[in-house]
C-alpha beads as a LAMMPS data file, in Angstrom:
LAMMPS data file: protein, C-alpha beads

187 atoms
186 bonds

1 atom types
1 bond types

-500.0 500.0 xlo xhi
-500.0 500.0 ylo yhi
-500.0 500.0 zlo zhi

Masses

1 110.0

Atoms # bond

1 1 1 146.339 183.501 -221.267
2 1 1 147.960 181.280 -218.688
3 1 1 148.432 182.405 -215.117
4 1 1 152.044 182.156 -213.956
5 1 1 153.133 181.533 -210.371
6 1 1 154.001 184.769 -208.607
7 1 1 152.743 187.011 -211.413
8 1 1 149.332 188.645 -211.384
9 1 1 146.818 187.217 -213.828
10 1 1 146.222 189.094 -217.081
11 1 1 143.534 191.784 -216.982
12 1 1 140.854 191.619 -219.684
13 1 1 140.226 195.235 -220.649
14 1 1 136.593 196.256 -221.156
15 1 1 136.818 197.103 -224.853
16 1 1 135.123 195.421 -227.770
17 1 1 131.796 193.689 -227.902
18 1 1 130.454 192.318 -224.607
19 1 1 129.868 188.554 -224.409
20 1 1 126.095 189.038 -224.706
21 1 1 126.532 190.826 -228.030
22 1 1 128.765 188.027 -229.353
23 1 1 126.008 185.603 -228.332
24 1 1 123.518 187.672 -230.294
25 1 1 125.762 187.886 -233.356
26 1 1 126.833 184.271 -233.425
27 1 1 123.599 182.788 -232.117
28 1 1 121.079 184.769 -234.157
29 1 1 122.577 186.810 -236.962
30 1 1 124.989 184.280 -238.432
31 1 1 122.469 181.382 -238.667
32 1 1 119.845 183.643 -240.277
33 1 1 122.344 185.001 -242.803
34 1 1 123.654 181.481 -243.476
35 1 1 120.129 180.155 -244.090
36 1 1 119.331 183.083 -246.370
37 1 1 122.591 182.517 -248.252
38 1 1 121.830 178.808 -248.740
39 1 1 118.351 179.590 -250.072
40 1 1 119.687 182.266 -252.422
41 1 1 122.506 179.960 -253.557
42 1 1 119.902 177.315 -254.452
43 1 1 117.882 179.884 -256.412
44 1 1 121.055 181.109 -258.106
45 1 1 122.118 177.565 -258.957
46 1 1 118.724 176.894 -260.542
47 1 1 119.009 180.091 -262.564
48 1 1 122.580 179.256 -263.607
49 1 1 121.483 175.859 -264.897
50 1 1 118.730 177.527 -266.959
51 1 1 119.165 180.142 -269.638
52 1 1 118.897 183.040 -267.148
53 1 1 122.610 183.284 -266.282
54 1 1 122.628 187.102 -266.153
55 1 1 119.707 187.059 -263.718
56 1 1 121.539 184.472 -261.592
57 1 1 124.535 186.794 -261.302
58 1 1 122.277 189.716 -260.385
59 1 1 120.599 187.580 -257.704
60 1 1 123.792 186.102 -256.244
61 1 1 126.109 189.117 -256.307
62 1 1 124.340 191.186 -253.599
63 1 1 124.234 188.204 -251.247
64 1 1 127.906 187.416 -251.801
65 1 1 128.735 191.048 -251.040
66 1 1 126.505 190.988 -247.951
67 1 1 128.152 187.793 -246.681
68 1 1 131.596 189.311 -247.228
69 1 1 130.599 192.506 -245.429
70 1 1 129.202 190.599 -242.435
71 1 1 132.371 188.490 -242.307
72 1 1 134.477 191.653 -242.371
73 1 1 132.429 193.163 -239.530
74 1 1 132.877 190.022 -237.431
75 1 1 136.647 190.070 -238.011
76 1 1 136.891 193.780 -237.148
77 1 1 134.929 193.333 -233.922
78 1 1 136.830 190.156 -233.000
79 1 1 140.105 192.095 -233.150
80 1 1 138.957 194.702 -230.597
81 1 1 139.623 192.523 -227.523
82 1 1 142.661 193.501 -225.427
83 1 1 144.375 192.149 -222.308
84 1 1 147.016 193.651 -220.092
85 1 1 149.593 191.026 -219.116
86 1 1 151.978 192.814 -216.771
87 1 1 153.542 195.537 -218.930
88 1 1 152.480 193.885 -222.192
89 1 1 149.318 194.840 -224.079
90 1 1 147.861 191.791 -225.851
91 1 1 145.487 192.123 -228.805
92 1 1 143.334 189.256 -230.038
93 1 1 143.619 188.614 -233.749
94 1 1 142.472 186.107 -236.317
95 1 1 145.895 184.438 -236.488
96 1 1 146.567 184.450 -232.760
97 1 1 147.450 187.158 -230.286
98 1 1 149.794 190.045 -230.926
99 1 1 151.835 191.283 -227.983
100 1 1 152.949 194.905 -227.568
101 1 1 155.647 195.411 -224.932
102 1 1 154.749 198.783 -223.427
103 1 1 158.284 199.269 -222.070
104 1 1 159.684 199.368 -225.629
105 1 1 156.696 200.784 -227.504
106 1 1 155.908 204.315 -228.573
107 1 1 152.646 205.107 -226.765
108 1 1 150.414 208.027 -227.662
109 1 1 146.747 208.969 -227.665
110 1 1 144.541 210.274 -230.436
111 1 1 140.880 210.700 -231.237
112 1 1 138.900 209.221 -234.099
113 1 1 135.382 208.717 -235.368
114 1 1 134.521 205.003 -235.045
115 1 1 133.831 203.434 -238.438
116 1 1 132.781 199.821 -237.827
117 1 1 130.090 200.533 -235.220
118 1 1 126.758 202.270 -235.005
119 1 1 128.310 204.974 -232.772
120 1 1 127.313 208.430 -233.975
121 1 1 128.340 210.509 -230.981
122 1 1 131.461 212.121 -232.463
123 1 1 135.122 211.354 -231.975
124 1 1 136.377 209.124 -229.152
125 1 1 139.826 208.832 -227.541
126 1 1 142.012 205.826 -228.155
127 1 1 145.418 204.606 -227.091
128 1 1 147.929 204.083 -229.923
129 1 1 150.773 201.634 -229.278
130 1 1 153.483 201.379 -231.943
131 1 1 156.148 198.686 -231.818
132 1 1 158.737 198.670 -234.595
133 1 1 157.883 196.434 -237.524
134 1 1 154.204 196.018 -236.637
135 1 1 151.052 197.929 -237.407
136 1 1 150.034 200.088 -234.447
137 1 1 147.450 198.846 -231.978
138 1 1 144.622 201.336 -231.557
139 1 1 142.546 200.619 -228.471
140 1 1 139.456 202.663 -227.635
141 1 1 139.537 204.282 -224.198
142 1 1 135.863 205.174 -224.587
143 1 1 134.438 202.146 -226.338
144 1 1 131.912 202.736 -229.143
145 1 1 130.683 199.125 -228.843
146 1 1 129.697 199.893 -225.238
147 1 1 127.924 203.191 -225.826
148 1 1 131.061 205.324 -225.441
149 1 1 131.731 204.026 -221.918
150 1 1 135.115 204.858 -220.431
151 1 1 137.337 202.002 -219.277
152 1 1 136.795 201.306 -215.557
153 1 1 139.128 203.251 -213.210
154 1 1 141.024 200.115 -212.114
155 1 1 141.794 199.255 -215.738
156 1 1 142.858 202.828 -216.546
157 1 1 145.191 202.783 -213.525
158 1 1 146.642 199.392 -214.520
159 1 1 147.201 200.644 -218.055
160 1 1 148.916 203.796 -216.747
161 1 1 151.205 201.700 -214.504
162 1 1 152.012 199.367 -217.409
163 1 1 153.011 202.283 -219.647
164 1 1 155.190 203.960 -217.012
165 1 1 155.192 202.932 -213.317
166 1 1 156.645 206.340 -212.403
167 1 1 153.863 208.121 -214.335
168 1 1 156.375 210.399 -216.096
169 1 1 154.971 209.551 -219.540
170 1 1 152.225 212.109 -220.376
171 1 1 149.723 209.456 -221.508
172 1 1 150.341 207.356 -218.387
173 1 1 149.930 210.418 -216.170
174 1 1 146.662 211.406 -217.900
175 1 1 145.277 207.852 -217.643
176 1 1 146.151 207.834 -213.934
177 1 1 144.412 211.194 -213.397
178 1 1 141.370 209.955 -215.292
179 1 1 141.286 206.786 -213.177
180 1 1 141.460 208.859 -209.987
181 1 1 138.643 211.187 -211.086
182 1 1 136.692 209.792 -214.082
183 1 1 134.070 212.549 -213.867
184 1 1 136.622 215.326 -214.277
185 1 1 136.463 215.369 -218.031
186 1 1 137.200 213.737 -221.300
187 1 1 140.560 212.406 -222.255

Bonds

1 1 1 2
2 1 2 3
3 1 3 4
4 1 4 5
5 1 5 6
6 1 6 7
7 1 7 8
8 1 8 9
9 1 9 10
10 1 10 11
11 1 11 12
12 1 12 13
13 1 13 14
14 1 14 15
15 1 15 16
16 1 16 17
17 1 17 18
18 1 18 19
19 1 19 20
20 1 20 21
21 1 21 22
22 1 22 23
23 1 23 24
24 1 24 25
25 1 25 26
26 1 26 27
27 1 27 28
28 1 28 29
29 1 29 30
30 1 30 31
31 1 31 32
32 1 32 33
33 1 33 34
34 1 34 35
35 1 35 36
36 1 36 37
37 1 37 38
38 1 38 39
39 1 39 40
40 1 40 41
41 1 41 42
42 1 42 43
43 1 43 44
44 1 44 45
45 1 45 46
46 1 46 47
47 1 47 48
48 1 48 49
49 1 49 50
50 1 50 51
51 1 51 52
52 1 52 53
53 1 53 54
54 1 54 55
55 1 55 56
56 1 56 57
57 1 57 58
58 1 58 59
59 1 59 60
60 1 60 61
61 1 61 62
62 1 62 63
63 1 63 64
64 1 64 65
65 1 65 66
66 1 66 67
67 1 67 68
68 1 68 69
69 1 69 70
70 1 70 71
71 1 71 72
72 1 72 73
73 1 73 74
74 1 74 75
75 1 75 76
76 1 76 77
77 1 77 78
78 1 78 79
79 1 79 80
80 1 80 81
81 1 81 82
82 1 82 83
83 1 83 84
84 1 84 85
85 1 85 86
86 1 86 87
87 1 87 88
88 1 88 89
89 1 89 90
90 1 90 91
91 1 91 92
92 1 92 93
93 1 93 94
94 1 94 95
95 1 95 96
96 1 96 97
97 1 97 98
98 1 98 99
99 1 99 100
100 1 100 101
101 1 101 102
102 1 102 103
103 1 103 104
104 1 104 105
105 1 105 106
106 1 106 107
107 1 107 108
108 1 108 109
109 1 109 110
110 1 110 111
111 1 111 112
112 1 112 113
113 1 113 114
114 1 114 115
115 1 115 116
116 1 116 117
117 1 117 118
118 1 118 119
119 1 119 120
120 1 120 121
121 1 121 122
122 1 122 123
123 1 123 124
124 1 124 125
125 1 125 126
126 1 126 127
127 1 127 128
128 1 128 129
129 1 129 130
130 1 130 131
131 1 131 132
132 1 132 133
133 1 133 134
134 1 134 135
135 1 135 136
136 1 136 137
137 1 137 138
138 1 138 139
139 1 139 140
140 1 140 141
141 1 141 142
142 1 142 143
143 1 143 144
144 1 144 145
145 1 145 146
146 1 146 147
147 1 147 148
148 1 148 149
149 1 149 150
150 1 150 151
151 1 151 152
152 1 152 153
153 1 153 154
154 1 154 155
155 1 155 156
156 1 156 157
157 1 157 158
158 1 158 159
159 1 159 160
160 1 160 161
161 1 161 162
162 1 162 163
163 1 163 164
164 1 164 165
165 1 165 166
166 1 166 167
167 1 167 168
168 1 168 169
169 1 169 170
170 1 170 171
171 1 171 172
172 1 172 173
173 1 173 174
174 1 174 175
175 1 175 176
176 1 176 177
177 1 177 178
178 1 178 179
179 1 179 180
180 1 180 181
181 1 181 182
182 1 182 183
183 1 183 184
184 1 184 185
185 1 185 186
186 1 186 187
């Protein structure tokens, strides 16, 4: 995100894994899994070159599935980062950033049970932004990766202003009310 002259800088919204958790995942988990995969690949290769080919498949298959699952988790968590660039919501993705113009988008809110996290506290609210021709962006307003924490009031207010500066849109109005009094209740 590049800062433009005269325009406010983009706001990184506090959703997704914190930087410390990415450090843990990429600094500890990935090297351990990679080392384990290399060792198991060597064992599997030795078994494949012997007469125990069925055993080799039984040894390698769970580790291939585990590696795929961990890769899928990393991709899912990587895609949970959002920025607010003026009235445009920006979502980080594997193939670049996807931009959702909030002036032209259909914006709503829903609740869902988080799937890709260890959150077990029930359903959480999320913002749903639909722009024609694209899959909807679903951004947690209470982030399961951060213990169900609500977005900070300044970010809720900025999001409300980006959706509708006049606060006539019901979601924008509710976000603004929540930013003004975060202890008043759930979204």
